[in-house]
N, C-alpha and C positions, 0 to 999 in steps of 0.2 A: 535581534531583528531590530532595522534602523527604524526610526520613528516618523517615517515619511513614506507616502503612496508611491512616490518613484523609485525609491530606494527596493520597495517590494516588487515594482512590475519591471524595474529595468535590469539590465546586466545580463549575465548568463545563470543557468540553475546547473547546479552540481548534480546531476543526475545522469543515471544509465536507462535508456530506452532500448528494449529488444522485445522482438515478438517472442512470446511465449513458447517455451519448447526449444529456442536457438540460443546458440551461446551469446552470453553477455560482452559487449565491447570491452576494451580495457577501462580499467577505473579510472575515473577523472574524466571521462569523456563529457564535455558540457554541451547541452541544446539549450536552445531560445525556448521561451513559453510558447513561441508559435508552434515549434516542433513537438511540443506536449500536446497541444490542440491536435495536431495532424495525427499524431500516434494512437490519439483516444478516440479520433473521429472515425472509428471503425464499427458500425453495426448494421447487422443483418437481421438475424434472427436471435431471439434471447436464448441463452443456454440454460439447459434443463437442470436447475441446481437446488438441491433441497437442503438449504444452510442449516436447519435446526438438526436434521438425520447425519448430515455430513461432519458436523460438530461433536456428535456423539461417536459417530464412527472413527473419527480422529482421536479423540480422546480414549476410546478402548483401545484401537491398535497401539497407541503410545503406552499401554500396560503390560502388553505383552512380554512375558518373561522367558519364552521358550528357547531351547538350544537350539531349535531349528530356524528360528528368526534369521533372516539375511541380514548383513551387515547394512549401515545405511546407503551404502552405494550401488547395493543391489535391491533396494525396495521400490516395489512398483509405486508409480503416484496414486496417492488415495484419490486426487479429483483430477483424471485424467482429461476431464473436459476443458480444463482450462489449457491443456497444452496447445489447443487447436484455436485459442484466443490472443488475438493481438493486442496487447498491454503495454503499460508503463512500468518498468523496474526502476526505483529510486533508491538511492543511499540517504536514510534519514537517521542521524545519529542519534542514540539513547544512554542515559545513564547505563553503567553496567548492572545487569541483572534485574531492570526496573523498566517499567513503561513510561518513563519520564523523558521526553523529547528536548534534546540539548537545546539551549537558546539559539546556538549558531545553526540549527536546522529551519528554526521558523520561518526564514527567509524562503527553503525550498519548499516548505508547506503553502505559504503564502501564495508563491508562484501557482503551484498546483490549484491553489483556489481560483486565481486570476484565469486561469485556462477553464476551469469548470462553470465559470459564469460568461464565458465567451458565447455569443449566439449560437455558433455551432453546436455547441455540447449543452445547452440549457435544455434540450428535450430531453436528456439522456439521465439514467442514474447509474451509479458506479458500484464495484465490489473491490474492498479494499482487503488484501491478503498479506498476512504476517507469516515469518518465516524466520528459524532459527538454525543456527549452524549446528552439527552433530555433536555436541559438548553438552555434559550434564546429563540430567536425568530427563529422559524422553518425555514422560507425562509432566514433568514442570515445563519443558519446552515449550510444549501445546499451549499450556495456560499463559505464560508469558508473551507468547507470539499473539494470540486472541487479545491479550490487553493491549498490547502495542498498536495491533491494528485498530482497536477501540479508542485509544487515545489520539491516533491520527484524526480519526473520524470526529471526536471530542473538537480537537483543535479547529477543524475545519467548519465545524458548525457553531461554536461558541465563541472564537477569536475572528473567522473570516465569513460567518453567515452564511455558509452553505447548508442549504435546507437538509435535516437529517434524512427527510423523507427520500433523499436522493444517494444516499449512501447504505451499504451494507458492508459487513465486516466477516472475515474468519480468519482463524489462526491455524496454521497447518502444521508449527511447529518445525521439527528436523523429517516430518513423514512425506515431504514431497521436496526434495531439496533441490535448489535452482543451479547448483553444479554436483551432481552426485558423485562424479569422480573426484572431487576434493571436497568432502563432508565437512571439513572444520575450515574451509576457506572462508573470508569476510563476506564474499559474495551471496552468500547463503542466508545473511540477515537482511538483505535487502527487502523491500515492501513493493507488492505488486499492485496496481489498479487497473481495472479492466470495465470497459462500458458494457453494461450487461442488460439494460432495457430502458423502455422509451417511457417517460412521464407524462401526464397530461400537461399541454402546452401552458408555457410558461405565461404570465400575466404579469404587467410592468410592477403591479402591488407586490407580488410574489419576489420579486428580483431584488436582492438586496447586494450592496458595495460588497467586493472582495475583502476588501482592506477595512478594519474598523479605525474610527477616529482615535487620535493619540494612540497608535500603535505600537507596543513596545513588547518584546519578549519577556515572559516572567525570569524572575531569578532563579538560579538552580537551585535545588534544595542542598544543604549540606549533610 
């Protein structure tokens, strides 16, 4: 991530925006920060989501070893409520098999933060959903997807000063593939963000700048 606010706010976001349940556009499609705001600025009624129960349900389903268990492409969505919500699908790159966000994706996260502190989105809170392609152990994939969703929340909170009260997370592993027809396609590792609730009216004292002073991407671990 570059060391200037202009670098974080300018240019294009290498992200994919889709309505939940629809096909993703071609990889590499770019949109502006204003497109992110437009995509997330859709809220009518809060979805009924019991996140602790859903986390437990997702973990339990990932442990199933039955011979009758359907393959990834034929599993029913574990949180079908998300299919009716409009949200943001975004490519954020992680180090392999870890929740460590790669430095070149910090700019993407920074632009999402810029959108979250825009006046039209300040009244809302968001759900960050982690996904994993259908490779490896299902149970491990659920755990990793949760850690990745948590990692993005932590970067938004610690680096870009977005209130943690405005963000919730859940990792769905490979239990709700974004492209069920292609279980191991890279699109299944995208992160989703949904607008899910209204928060108390923001006050000037509670609004922090989305870009920290002397912002710089952390060095990658070896």
